N, C-alpha and C positions, 0 to 999 in steps of 0.2 A: 451681897448673900444671895443663895439660890433664888430666894422668892423674888427678889428684885427683879432678877434676869427673867423670871417667868412673867412678872407683870409688865415688863419692856417688850417682851415678844408678844403678849395678847395685844397691848396697846398697837404695836406695829401692823399686826394683822388686822385689826380693826379699822386702823386708819387705811391700809391698802384696801380693804373691802369697801370701805366709804369712797374712797377716791375711784376704784373701779365702777360702782354703782353711779356716782355721778356722771362718770366719763360716759358710761354706757346710754344712760338717759340724755344727755346733752347731744351726744356725737349722733345717736338714732335720731333725735328731734332734728339737728342740723342736716342730716343726709336726705332727710324728707324735703328740707326746705332747698337745698341745692342739688336734687336729683339732676344727672346729667342731661338727661332727655328735656326737662322743662327749662333747664338755663339755655340749651342749644336753641329750643324752640323761641326764647325771647330774643335772640340776636337778631339784630337786622340783617337783611339780604345782602350778600356782596354783588355789586353791580360791575359790569365790565370796564377795564381800565381802573378800577375804584373808585367811579365817579359817585355822584350822589344819587342818581337816580338812574332806572334802566331806560333802555330806547324801545320805541313802538316797533312793530315789525316793519320791515323794509326801510330801516335807518341803521346807520352804522354808529356804533359809540368810538369816541375819540378822546384822547387828553394830549395837550401839547404842553410843555415847560419849556421855557428860554432858559437860557444860561445864567447863571450867577457870578456876575463881574467875568473874570477871566479864569476862573478857579473850578467852579463847579459846571459840567456841560450839560446841554439841553436834552430833552427825552420825547420821544413821540410815541404814543400807543395808540393802536387801531385795532378795533374788535378784540380787546382784551389782550393784544401780543405787543410787547415794547418792541419797536422796529428799530429805534435808532436810540442809544444811549451811551452813556460813558463806560457802563459794564460792557456793552458789546463793541465797545472801541472801533465806533463807526460814526463818530461826530467830530467837528472840528470848528475852528474859529472863522466866523463869518455867517453865512445862511446855511442851514441845515434842511434839506427838501426831500420829501417822500412823495411819489406817485402812487396811486391807487386806481384799479379799476372801479368806476363808479356804479357797475351794474352788479360784480359778483365779489368787490371788495378785495381782490388779490392784489398782492403787492406787485407794482411793475418797475421800479426803479428809486434809485436814492441818490442824491447828490451833495456834495459838501464845496461850499464855495466861498474862497478867502476874500473879503472884501479889501484887505489891505494890500493884496497883490493883483496879479493880471488876470484874474479868474472870471472878471466881468465878461470877457467875451466868452468864456465856456460857459458862462450862466445864461449869455443871450442863446447859445444855440441850444443849450439844455430846454429852456423855456418855449423857444420855438418848434421844437419837436414834439410839444404836449399835444395828445390827440382828443378831441373833443368827447366830453363825458369822464375826462380823468378828474379824479379829486387830488387836490394839491395841498400839501401839508407842509407849515414852515416853521421854523423855530430858531432864532437868532442865538448867537453867542459871541461875546464880547464886543463886536462891532458890526453892523448889519450894512453900512453905508457909505464907507468911504470912498469906494469906487464907484457907487452906484450912478448910473446914467439914465438919460430921458427915454433909451429904447428899453431900457430892462425894465423901468417904472411902469412904461405902457403895457409890457406883457402881463404885470403884476395886476395892473388895473382892469386887464381884460380878464383876468381870474376872477376878478371880484373886488379887489382890494380899495380900500378907501383911505389909506395912510401911507402907502408907499411912498408919496412924494415929500411926506412930513419927514420921513425917516433921517437922523443926522447921526455924528459920531457917536458911538457907545450907546446908543437908544437900545431899548428892547422891544422885541417884536415877535408876535405868534400870529398864525393866520392859518385858513383852512378855505380855500376857494375850489371853484373847476373850470375848466375849459368850456366854453359856451354858456356861461352864464347871464342871463339877461338882466340880472340885477346886481346889487352889490351885495356881498357876502355879509352875513351877521355875525361870521365866526372871525373877530380880529381885535387884537389889543397892542396898544403901543403906548409906550412910557418913554419920556424923554432923559435924556443924560441932562440934570440940572444939580448942581453943586448944593443948593439949597434943599433939596429933597431927595438927593441920592441916599440909599440905603448904605452902600458901600462907597468905599473911597474912590470916586472917578466912574461909578456905574450906579445905575438906578437899581430898584429891588427887583427881583424876578418874577416873572409873568407866569401863570398857570391858567388854562383854558380848557375847558371841557365841554360836551355837549353831544349831540345826535344829528347827523346829518344824512339828510334823504339819500338813497340810491342815486338819483337823478335831480342834481342841483340845478335851479334855472331863476 
């Protein structure tokens, strides 16, 4: 009957009005709560290289990540710029090394040295040419040590390494040192390849190290 249709229409209109009123009240309240300005203000600040904290003046921010097994490559970030990574296609198996001017932070050179092959002589020459005041960042990938010899180990020790002589087959290693250091570097991590503790089949877990290095390390 026509009357039934009118009643239905009135009920529908009232329902719609009630829903509109509830939505207006709710979303007006929610909008005040999640106002973008207040939300953004509460976000923690982003630090260089995505690190946990910012660095003081006259310090450089860095993050070094080793490779994961022989699948995921390493990366090196310096002063919020990713210098070496799989995305940039400038990393490789063995030791991935970056040289930075210790005064102004400018990139000097990068190098990839395969420790399975005969790159040990190239690595020796590369390390010999490093000038005093240069910051050296190293990330291993797959294997850092198969062809390692005492001469190259001595180079790394002069850069501040405490672990280079302990490196073995498929260990993971990240390191930051400098030419001309008087003391051992505080920036070094090493994990052994051990079947009992390996995260991957035949390789230990990935290493990640971040921090702030002074412009002139000593």
